[in-house]
C-alpha positions in Angstrom: -0.2 0.0 -0.2 3.0 2.7 0.9 5.0 1.8 -2.3 1.5 2.4 -4.4 0.8 5.8 -2.3 4.1 6.8 -3.4 3.8 5.5 -7.0 0.7 8.1 -7.1 2.5 10.8 -5.9 5.5 10.3 -8.7 2.9 10.3 -11.3 1.0 13.2 -10.0 4.3 15.4 -9.0 3.9 17.8 -11.6 0.9 20.2 -9.9 -2.0 17.8 -9.4 -3.9 18.5 -6.2 -4.0 14.5 -5.8 -0.6 15.5 -3.9 -1.8 16.9 -1.0 -4.4 13.7 -0.1 -1.8 11.4 -0.8 0.5 12.8 1.3 -2.2 13.5 4.0 -2.7 9.3 3.8 0.7 9.0 4.2 0.8 11.2 7.2 -2.0 9.1 8.8 -0.5 6.0 8.3 2.9 7.0 9.8 1.1 8.4 13.2 -1.4 5.2 13.5 1.6 2.6 12.7 5.0 4.7 13.1 7.1 2.0 13.5 6.0 -0.7 10.7 5.3 2.5 8.4 8.5 4.0 9.1 10.5 1.2 8.5 8.6 -0.1 5.2 9.4 3.7 3.8 13.2 3.4 4.6 14.1 1.2 1.4 16.5 2.9 -0.4 14.0 3.3 -3.6 11.2 5.1 -1.6 14.0 7.2 -0.1 15.0 8.4 -4.1 11.7 9.3 -5.0 11.2 11.5 -1.8 14.6 13.1 -3.1 12.9 13.5 -6.4 10.0 15.0 -5.0 11.4 17.5 -3.3 13.6 18.3 -6.4 10.8 18.9 -8.7 8.5 21.2 -6.0 12.1 22.8 -4.9 13.0 23.6 -8.8 9.7 23.8 -10.3 7.5 25.1 -7.8 5.7 28.6 -7.7 2.6 28.1 -6.3 1.5 28.4 -2.8 0.1 25.1 -2.4 3.9 24.0 -3.5 5.2 25.2 -0.1 2.5 23.1 1.3 3.3 20.2 0.0 6.9 20.7 0.5 6.5 21.0 4.1 4.1 18.1 4.3 7.0 16.3 2.3 9.1 17.2 5.1 7.0 16.0 8.0 7.0 12.6 6.6 10.4 12.6 6.2 11.2 13.7 9.7 8.8 10.6 10.7 11.1 8.3 8.6 14.4 9.8 10.1 13.0 8.8 13.8 13.5 5.4 12.5 17.3 4.4 13.4 17.6 2.1 10.8 16.4 4.5 7.7 19.1 7.2 8.5 22.3 5.5 6.3 19.7 5.6 3.5 19.4 9.4 3.6 22.7 9.7 2.9 23.2 7.1 0.1 20.0 8.7 -1.8 21.2 12.0 -1.6 17.8 12.8 0.3 19.9 14.7 3.2 22.3 16.5 0.6 19.2 18.0 -1.1 17.8 19.2 2.3 20.8 20.8 3.5 21.1 22.9 0.7 18.0 24.5 1.7 18.7 24.4 5.2 22.0 26.3 5.2 22.9 30.1 5.2 23.2 31.6 1.8 27.2 31.8 2.1 27.2 28.0 2.5 24.7 27.1 -0.1 26.8 28.7 -2.8 29.7 26.5 -1.5 27.3 23.5 -2.0 26.8 24.2 -5.7 29.5 21.6 -6.8 28.2 18.8 -4.4 24.4 19.3 -5.4 25.2 19.0 -9.1 25.4 15.0 -9.2 22.1 14.8 -7.3 20.1 17.1 -9.8 18.8 16.1 -13.1 19.1 18.1 -16.5 15.6 18.9 -16.4 15.5 20.3 -12.9 15.9 23.9 -14.1 14.0 27.2 -13.0 14.3 29.6 -10.5 11.7 27.7 -8.2 10.2 28.8 -4.8 12.2 31.6 -2.9 13.3 30.9 0.3 12.0 34.4 2.5 10.8 34.8 6.1 7.2 33.8 5.6 5.7 31.6 8.2 5.8 28.4 5.6 9.6 29.2 4.8 10.6 29.5 8.6 8.8 26.1 9.2 10.5 24.6 6.2 13.9 25.5 7.8 12.9 24.4 11.2 11.8 20.9 9.8 15.0 20.8 7.9 17.2 21.0 10.7 14.7 18.5 12.7 15.8 16.0 10.2 19.4 16.6 10.3 19.6 16.4 14.2 18.3 13.4 14.0 20.4 11.6 11.4 23.7 13.2 12.7 24.3 10.0 14.9 25.0 8.0 11.6 28.5 8.4 10.6 27.5 8.4 6.9 25.0 11.4 7.5 27.6 12.9 9.7 29.7 13.0 7.0 27.7 14.8 4.9 26.6 16.9 7.5 30.1 18.3 7.8 30.7 18.7 4.3 27.5 20.7 4.1 29.0 22.8 6.9 25.7 22.8 8.7 27.2 23.5 12.3 28.6 26.6 11.1 25.2 27.8 9.5 23.5 26.9 12.7 26.3 29.1 14.6 25.3 31.9 12.1 22.3 32.3 13.6 23.4 32.5 17.1 26.3 35.0 16.6 25.8 38.2 17.9 28.1 39.5 15.9 27.0 38.2 12.6 25.5 41.0 10.3 24.2 38.6 7.3 21.6 40.1 5.2 19.2 37.1 5.2 19.3 37.5 9.4 18.7 40.9 9.3 15.3 40.6 7.4 13.8 38.4 10.4 11.7 39.9 13.0 12.9 39.7 16.9 10.1 37.1 17.5 11.7 34.9 14.3 15.3 35.4 15.3 14.7 34.4 19.0 12.6 31.2 17.6 15.2 30.3 15.1 17.8 30.5 17.4 16.1 28.2 20.2 15.7 25.9 16.9 19.4 26.1 16.0 20.3 25.6 19.6 17.6 22.2 20.0 20.1 21.0 16.8 23.0 21.8 18.2 22.0 19.9 21.3 22.4 16.9 19.1 25.5 17.9 17.0 27.7 18.7 19.9 27.3 15.0 21.0 27.9 13.6 17.3 29.7 15.8 15.7 31.7 17.7 18.1 34.8 18.6 15.9 32.4 20.7 13.6 31.6 22.9 17.1 35.0 23.4 17.4 36.0 23.9 13.9 33.7 27.1 13.6 34.4 28.4 17.0 31.2 27.2 18.3 32.4 27.6 22.3 32.9 31.5 21.6 29.7 31.7 19.9 27.8 30.3 22.5 29.5 32.0 25.4 28.8 35.0 23.9 25.0 34.7 23.5 24.8 33.5 26.9 26.6 36.7 28.2 24.6 39.1 26.2 21.2 37.8 26.1 19.0 38.7 28.3 15.8 36.2 27.5 15.8 33.6 30.1 14.6 31.0 27.8 17.2 31.6 25.3 19.8 31.7 27.8 18.4 28.3 29.7 19.0 26.9 26.2 22.2 28.3 25.3 23.8 27.3 28.9 22.4 23.5 28.3 24.3 22.9 25.1 27.5 24.2 26.7 26.5 21.9 29.7 26.5 19.3 27.1 29.6 20.5 25.5 32.0 20.7 28.8 31.0 16.8 28.8 32.8 16.0 25.6 36.3 15.9 26.8 39.6 17.6 27.8 39.8 19.7 24.9 36.4 21.4 24.9 37.1 22.3 28.6 40.2 23.8 27.6 38.7 25.5 24.8 35.7 26.8 27.1 38.3 28.0 29.6 40.2 29.9 27.2 37.3 31.8 26.1 36.0 33.1 29.1 33.8 30.4 30.4 34.6 30.8 33.7 34.2 34.5 34.4 31.1 34.2 32.2 29.4 31.4 34.4 30.4 32.7 37.3 28.7 36.1 36.5 25.7 34.5 35.4 25.8 32.3 39.1 26.3 35.6 40.9 23.0 37.1 39.2 19.9 37.2 41.9 17.5 37.9 38.9 18.7 34.9 36.8 16.4 32.0 37.1 17.1 29.4 39.3 17.4 26.7 36.2 20.3 29.1 34.9 22.0 29.5 37.7 21.9 25.6 38.3 23.3 25.0 34.9 26.2 27.5 35.8 27.0 25.7 38.7 27.4 22.6 37.0 29.4 23.9 34.0 31.6 25.4 36.8 32.3 22.1 38.8 32.9 20.4 35.2 35.3 23.0 33.8 37.0 22.6 37.5 37.0 18.9 38.1 40.6 17.5 37.7 42.2 21.1 36.8 44.0 22.8 39.8 44.9 25.5 37.2 40.9 26.2 36.6 40.4 25.7 40.1 43.0 28.8 41.0 41.4 31.0 38.4 38.0 30.0 39.7 39.3 31.1 43.6 40.9 34.1 42.2 37.7 35.3 40.8 36.0 35.1 44.3 34.0 31.9 43.0 34.7 30.3 46.4 32.7 33.1 48.6 29.9 33.1 45.5 29.4 29.1 46.4 29.6 29.7 49.9 26.8 32.2 49.8 24.4 29.7 48.1 25.0 26.6 50.4 21.8 26.7 52.2 18.6 24.7 51.6 15.1 26.9 51.8 12.6 25.3 49.4 9.8 27.4 51.0 11.2 30.6 50.0 11.1 29.7 46.3 8.6 28.3 43.4 11.2 26.8 41.7 12.8 23.5 42.4 15.3 24.3 45.0 16.4 20.7 45.5 18.2 20.4 42.4 19.7 24.0 42.7 21.2 22.9 46.0 22.6 19.6 44.1 24.3 21.5 41.8 26.0 23.8 44.4 27.4 20.9 46.6 28.8 19.3 43.5 30.0 22.6 42.6 31.9 22.7 45.8 32.8 19.1 45.4 35.1 19.7 42.3 35.9 23.4 42.6 37.3 23.3 46.1 37.5 20.0 47.7 41.0 18.7 46.5 42.9 22.0 46.3 44.4 23.1 49.6 44.3 26.9 48.9 40.5 26.6 48.0 39.8 24.2 51.3 41.4 27.1 53.5 39.4 29.6 51.6 36.3 27.6 51.8 36.8 27.1 55.8 37.7 30.4 56.6 34.0 31.7 55.4 32.3 29.1 57.5 31.6 26.9 54.6 32.1 23.5 56.5 29.4 24.8 59.2 27.3 25.9 56.3 27.5 22.4 55.0 26.6 21.0 58.3 23.4 23.4 58.8 22.2 22.2 55.4 23.1 18.6 56.1 20.6 18.4 59.2 17.8 18.9 57.5 18.4 18.1 53.9 16.3 15.3 51.9 17.7 12.0 51.3 18.8 12.3 47.7 21.1 15.7 48.9 22.0 14.3 52.1 23.9 11.4 50.3 25.5 13.7 47.7 26.4 16.0 50.7 28.0 13.0 53.0 30.3 12.2 50.0 31.5 15.6 50.0 32.1 16.1 53.5 33.9 12.7 53.7 36.2 14.2 51.2 36.5 17.7 53.1 37.3 15.9 56.4 40.7 15.0 54.7 41.8 18.2 56.0 42.7 18.2 59.6 41.3 21.9 59.9 37.9 20.9 58.5 37.7 17.7 61.1 38.4 19.9 64.3 35.7 22.5 62.8 33.3 19.1 62.6 33.7 18.8 66.2 33.2 22.5 67.0 29.8 22.6 65.1 26.5 23.0 66.9 23.1 23.0 65.2 21.4 26.6 65.4 18.0 24.8 65.6 18.7 21.9 68.2 21.9 22.5 69.6 23.2 19.0 68.5 26.5 18.3 67.6 27.8 16.7 64.3 28.6 13.4 65.5 24.9 13.2 67.0 23.4 14.1 63.6 25.5 11.3 62.1 24.4 8.9 64.7 20.6 9.5 63.9 21.5 9.0 60.2 22.8 5.8 61.2 20.3 4.8 63.4 17.8 5.5 60.7 19.1 3.1 58.0 19.9 0.4 60.6 16.0 0.2 61.7 15.5 0.6 57.7 17.4 -2.5 57.4 16.1 -4.5 60.3 19.9 -4.7 61.8 19.1 -4.7 65.3 16.4 -5.8 67.8 14.2 -3.7 70.2 17.3 -3.5 72.4 19.5 -2.2 70.1 21.4 -5.4 69.6 22.4 -7.0 66.4 19.5 -9.4 65.1 22.0 -11.4 62.8 26.2 -12.1 63.9 26.7 -13.1 60.3 24.7 -10.3 58.5 25.3 -7.3 60.7 24.7 -4.7 58.3 22.0 -6.2 55.8 20.4 -9.5 57.7 18.0 -11.5 55.5 14.6 -10.7 55.7 12.2 -12.6 56.8 9.0 -13.5 54.3 6.2 -12.1 55.7 2.7 -14.2 56.4 -0.4 -13.4 54.4 -3.7 -13.0 56.1 -6.1 -15.4 53.9 -8.6 -12.7 54.1 -6.1 -10.4 52.4 -5.4 -13.2 50.1 -8.8 -13.4 48.8 -9.1 -9.9 48.8 -6.2 -9.7 46.4 -7.4 -12.4 43.8 -10.6 -10.9 43.8 -9.0 -7.2 42.7 -6.8 -9.0 40.2 -10.0 -10.4 38.6 -11.7 -6.9 38.4 -8.7 -5.7 36.9 -8.6 -7.8 33.7 -8.7 -5.0 31.6 -5.2 -4.6 31.9 -4.5 -8.0 31.0 -7.1 -7.8 27.8 -4.7 -4.4 26.3 -2.1 -6.6 26.3 0.0 -4.7 29.2 1.6 -7.4 31.3 2.2 -6.1 34.9 5.9 -7.0 34.9 6.0 -4.5 32.3 4.6 -2.0 34.1 6.8 -2.6 36.7 9.8 -2.1 34.8 8.9 0.8 33.5 8.5 2.4 37.0 11.8 4.1 38.4 13.4 2.3 41.5 13.2 4.4 44.5 15.3 2.3 46.6 16.8 4.4 49.3 20.8 4.8 49.1 22.8 3.2 52.1 24.8 6.1 53.2 26.5 4.1 56.2 29.7 3.7 54.6 29.7 7.4 54.1 29.0 8.1 57.8 31.8 5.7 58.6 34.2 7.4 56.0 33.2 11.0 58.0 33.9 9.7 61.6 36.7 7.5 60.7 38.4 11.1 59.8 36.9 12.5 62.9 37.5 10.1 65.4 35.1 7.8 67.3 36.2 8.5 71.0 36.1 11.6 73.3 32.4 12.5 72.7 30.3 13.7 75.2 26.3 13.5 75.6 26.1 10.5 73.9 23.0 8.1 74.9 23.5 4.5 75.4 21.6 3.8 71.8 24.6 5.8 70.5 27.2 4.4 71.9 25.9 1.0 70.8 25.6 2.2 67.5 29.0 3.6 67.5 30.9 0.1 68.4 29.3 -1.2 65.6 30.4 1.7 63.1 34.0 1.5 64.2 33.9 -2.0 62.9 32.1 -1.3 59.8 34.6 -2.4 57.3 35.3 -6.1 59.3 31.0 -6.2 58.9 31.3 -5.4 55.5 34.2 -7.8 54.8 32.3 -10.6 56.8 29.0 -10.2 54.8 31.0 -10.3 51.6 32.6 -13.6 52.5 29.1 -14.9 53.9 27.3 -14.3 50.2 30.3 -16.0 48.2 30.2 -18.9 50.6 26.4 -19.1 49.9 26.5 -18.4 46.3 29.2 -21.0 45.6 26.8 -23.7 47.5 23.6 -22.7 45.6 25.4 -22.9 42.3 26.8 -26.3 43.2 30.6 -25.2 43.0 33.0 -26.6 45.6 36.1 -24.5 45.8 39.6 -26.5 47.0 40.2 -27.9 50.2 43.0 -25.0 50.8 40.4 -21.9 49.7 37.7 -23.7 51.3 39.7 -23.5 54.5 40.6 -20.0 54.2 37.6 -18.8 53.2 35.9 -20.2 56.5 38.4 -18.8 58.6 38.0 -15.4 57.3 34.2 -15.9 58.2 35.3 -17.1 61.6 37.7 -14.3 62.6 35.0 -11.5 61.3 32.1 -13.1 62.9 34.2 -13.4 66.3 34.2 -9.5 66.0 30.6 -9.0 65.3 29.8 -11.4 68.3 32.0 -9.2 70.5 30.4 -6.0 69.3 26.9 -7.9 70.2 28.1 -8.9 73.5 29.3 -5.3 74.4 25.7 -3.8 72.8 24.1 -6.6 75.1 26.3 -5.2 78.1 25.2 -1.7 77.3 21.2 -2.5 76.9 21.7 -3.8 80.6 23.0 -0.7 81.8 20.5 1.3 79.8 17.8 -0.7 81.3 19.1 -0.4 85.0 19.3 3.6 84.2 15.7 3.2 83.2 14.9 1.3 86.2 16.6 3.9 88.6 15.1 6.9 86.6 11.5 5.1 87.0 12.3 4.3 91.1 13.2 7.7 91.5 10.4 9.4 90.1 8.4 7.2 92.3 10.3 8.1 95.2 9.5 11.4 94.7 5.9 10.8 94.5 5.9 9.1 97.5 7.7 11.8 99.3 5.4 14.5 98.1 2.4 12.2 99.5 4.3 11.8 102.8 4.5 15.5 103.1 1.1 16.3 102.3 -0.6 13.8 104.7 1.6 15.2 107.3 0.5 18.6 106.8 -2.9 17.3 106.7 -2.9 15.5 110.2 -1.1 18.4 111.9 -3.9 20.7 110.6 -6.9 18.4 111.9 -5.3 17.9 115.4 -4.6 21.6 115.7 -8.0 22.3 114.6 -9.4 26.3 114.6 -9.8 26.9 117.8 -8.8 30.1 119.1 -8.4 31.1 115.8 -10.3 34.5 115.1 -12.1 34.6 111.7 -10.0 35.3 108.6 -11.1 38.2 106.1 -13.3 35.7 104.0 -15.3 34.2 107.3 -16.1 38.2 108.4 -17.2 38.9 104.7 -19.7 35.9 105.0 -20.9 37.0 108.5 -21.4 40.3 106.8 -23.5 38.9 104.2 -26.2 37.5 106.8 -25.9 40.9 108.6 -23.8 39.7 111.5 -20.5 41.7 112.4 -18.0 39.0 113.4 -16.0 41.5 115.3 -18.9 43.4 117.3 -20.7 39.4 118.1 -17.1 38.5 119.6 -17.2 35.7 117.5 -14.2 33.1 117.6 -15.3 29.7 116.9 -15.7 27.8 114.2 -18.5 28.4 111.6 -19.2 25.1 111.3 -18.3 21.5 111.8 
């Protein structure tokens, strides 16, 4: 059917209205069954037919309908280019060359004349449709750029794109110093739209044709545009492309630094009026530029970058409507790559209370941010001054110390993994960190309910979507185990000499001291169990050595469990003593009150003159207590 439709288009390509109807039918088929239709249309003869259609309409067309048909053809070609198997045919059939001739600027188009002579037939003469700044022609350019960006991942298409200087044409749309007449004809809104589309195409070209960006001075063009533009949408797009560019290798990093990327990105990061997304991208770019380059870290420090980062080490999501979590993640990542590892930068960061700011954020950070911060903090505590400042920190909200905060994180991890019982003692000496979970028994009533629910949800099964496939599409939300990072921090700070620790904290601290040994024990046990399950019997010496290692490490965990048991008994004794003191206090107060009541009852109120309240009561009844000589008790 599809080949017949293409044949109909070829028969009526010289101006019949059947063309638009046929293109509409193909469009609908591609939308309904994109995978099957796109693969069927990827045959070389069909691609050559599409090239022929475009040559005819571009060289012989002169009506407005021809522009509509031309754009419809481009939409079909775009659908076909999304199928990866079709892309080599775009280069071999000459279809990509004919498209790029009209997708580049006028200067590049003149240089392609010799390349295009082999693809144009002799009867393809005529002036054709002029490419103006009309809406249809702007859409035509955008569609060509989309097709080229889809095909650039194929090596043959990438060679054609490089030969046609497509990257240079896109960069000419972004260069603020370019004064080409073609660009001056566009309105401000059109230029912005075309710049956004050019950046979308460059996003793909940077990853597949990086050398074309370097050869056309693309880095400098992008940096100048990011610095000059005031449009937040355009700036975000430019920074996104730069963020991809900096990850393309060392030569791109050096090219960006030589073009002033550190200064430009730092100025944008300091700009309080810039959007949080743009500042987040700037922080990520700065981190990538400085990672592993001490000279770049020094330049960053000399330009005041450390003070700028320190001022943004804060987590206050309630003060903005934007996503503050990812911004803070980018800032912490920038601190990790621009500061940590450079002695002078670390000293400057500590002098401006950077570690205290990190601890303030760590205490209130969500789980994703907490994991990142603990990694950075573990590397920073390699500095002795940082380790001392860690012990000096106290929370401005709860007055807790740094060790206390980390022990609370450790306690949460232990509880989540079920490592200890209710007394705080290890649940499994062989798996002290990750004990095997027992299968939960299901209630029969709950099982019946689940069966009934599965029957009532048969629509999902009838639709052909399996529950297993649905589970695979849902991203895993398993929390990150941060116990190794907590150990790395406290190993540098020290495990001893900490005051104001509860018995539960001391129990966790005893296990934490031997965290590497416990991890080795679990690895050895898992290796032994895995060999047994697979039916593999190791050599006698290897088996004995493995068992000796397990026994040695298990002896340590049993010692930890015994020590935790002693601390649990001590805690029970303290709890009992506290409870006895509480009841003794109640008994003492009760005895005092009883004695006071007995003394009051024995003494009575005989010989006591009435008080003010008693005299007032007598006056209400018309009796003067003083004049009547009343000295007794009002009532018994």
